[in-house]
N, C-alpha and C positions, 0 to 999 in steps of 0.2 A: 279631224274626226278621231274621237277617242276609241280605244280598243274595247273598253268595257261599256255596257249598257248604262243609260241614264234613265230617269223616270220619264223623260220626254222622247228619247230616241234609242234605237238599237245601236250597239257598238259596231265597230268595223269588222270584228271577227264574226259576229252573228250575221251581219249583212253579207259578208263574203261567202260564208258557208251556205247561206240561204240561196244566193244567186248561182253559185257553182252547182249546187244540187239541182236547182230548177233547170238550168241549162242542160245538165246531163240527162235529167228525166225527159226533157223535151226531145232529146235525141234518142233515148233508149226506147220509148214507147213506139214511135213509128218504125224504128229499125227492127224491133221485135215483130211487129205486124208484117213488115216486108219479108223478114226471114221466113216466116210461116208460109208465105206464098211462093217461095222459090221451089222449083222442081229439082231436087238434089240428084235425080237420075240423069240429068243433063250435065255433062262435065263442066261447062262454063258456069252454070248456075250453082253447082256444088262448090266451085272455087269461091264464088262470091259469098255463098252461105258460110263457108268455113272462115273466111276473113271477117265477115260480120259477127259471127259467133265469138271469135277471139275478142274483138273490140267491145261487143255487147257485154260479155262476161267481165272483162276488165273494167269497163266503165261502171257496171253494176256493183262490182266489189268496191270500187272507189266511192260510189254513193254510200254503200254500207259503212265504210270507214268514216266518211265525212259526217254521216248521220250520227254515228256513235260519238264523234267529237262534238257535234252540235248538242247532243243530249247531255254530255258531261259538262260542257260549257254552260248550258242552260241551268243545270242543277247547281253548278258552282256560283253562278251569278245570283246575287241576292236581289238585284234590281232588274225588273222587267217592265218595259213601258206598259202602262195600263191603257185599256180602251177608254175613249172619251167618256166623261161623266154622263153625258146625255144618252149614252147607249142603253137600250132597253135590256131588261133581264134576258129575254129570249135571244137577243142578238149576242149577248155575252156568252150564253150557253152554246149557241150555234158556233161562234168563233172558236171557243175552247174545244168543242167536240170535233170540228173540222180539222183543227191543228193536231189534236190527238190522233184522229183517224189517219191523217196524212202521215204522221210519223210511223204509226203501226203498220199501215199498208205498204209504205215504201220499204221498211225493214223486212217485213214478211215477204214482200215481192222478191227482194234480193235473196233472202234465205231459201225461198222455194226454188229459185233458179239454181242456187248452189246445191241444194238437195237433189234436184233433177239431174244436174251434171254428175254429182257424186254417184248417184244410184245408176247412172248410165256408164260409169267407169271412165268418165271424161274429166281431165284435170281442169282446175279453175286457177288461173294465174292473174296477177296484177301486171298487165302489159308485158308478160314474160319475165319480169324481174324476179318474182318468186311465186311458188305454188302454195295455195291454201290447202290445208289437209282436207281429205274427203269427210263429209258429214256422216256418211253411211257407206257400207260396202256395196258393191254392185248388186242391184236388186230391181228387177223389172217392175214389180208392183209399186214399190216406193217411187221409182222414177216416173211412172204414169201418174201417181197421185201428185207428185211435185209439179209435173207438167200441167195438170188440170188446175192446181192452185195458182200457178204462175199465169195461166191464161185468164182465169177468172179475175184475179186481182189486177193484172196488168192492163186489161182492156177496159172493162166496164167500171170497176171500183176506183182504180187509181185515176183514170181520166175524169170520172164524175167528181171525186173529191178535189182534184186539181182544179177543175173548172169552178166548183163552188168557192174554192179559196180565191181564185182570180176575180170571180164575180163579186165576192165580198169586199175585196180590196178596191175594186173599181166603184162599188156602191159607196164606200166610205169617201172616196175621192170626188166623185161626180155628183152624188145625190146628197150625202151628208155634208160634203165640203169640209171635211176635217183632215188632219195630217197623218192618219193611220198608214196610208200608202207611202207618203213622202218620207216618213221616218225609217222606212225599210229600203228606200232607194239608195244606190251606192254613191250618188252625188249629193 
C-alpha cells in the first residue's frame, strides 16, 4: 500500500490518520457523556472522574494534533480519490459538506474543551508528557461558554455528522455497490 493517495485509493497515511481519529472519537464521546454523569461529591466517583478527565483531555489533544496533520497532508496531496462518476450532484455536495463539517466540528470540539480547561485554570497535557499553554486566563464566564460549546458540539452535532458519514459510506458500499468504503479500509 502506497503512502500517497492515488486517483483510485487513499494512501496509507490518510487511512491511518482517518482510522486512529475515528477510534479516538468513538471513545471520547461516550467517556465525555459518562464523565458528566459522575457525582464528584462522592470520593470514589471523583477519583474516576479525575482519571477520565486526564485521559479525555490527552486523547482530545491527540485528535487535534492528528487532525492538523490530516489537514496538512490533504493540502499537500495533489491527488484525492474522486467520488464515482455516477454520483449525483447533491450526493457530491452532501459528501463534501459532511466531510467539511466533520473537520470543523472535531477541531472546534477539541478547542472548546481546551478553552474550558484553560478558563477553569486546569492544565491540559498530552498524557503528562508536556503541557499545552492555556488559551485564556482563568475566567468563569469564558469557561461556562466553552463548556456549553463543548456540550452542544460533542453530543448532538458531532454524533449526527459522524452518523451521517458512516451512513454515507455504508450507502456507497451496500446500495451503490461501489468502492468508496473499500478504498478507505486499512486492508
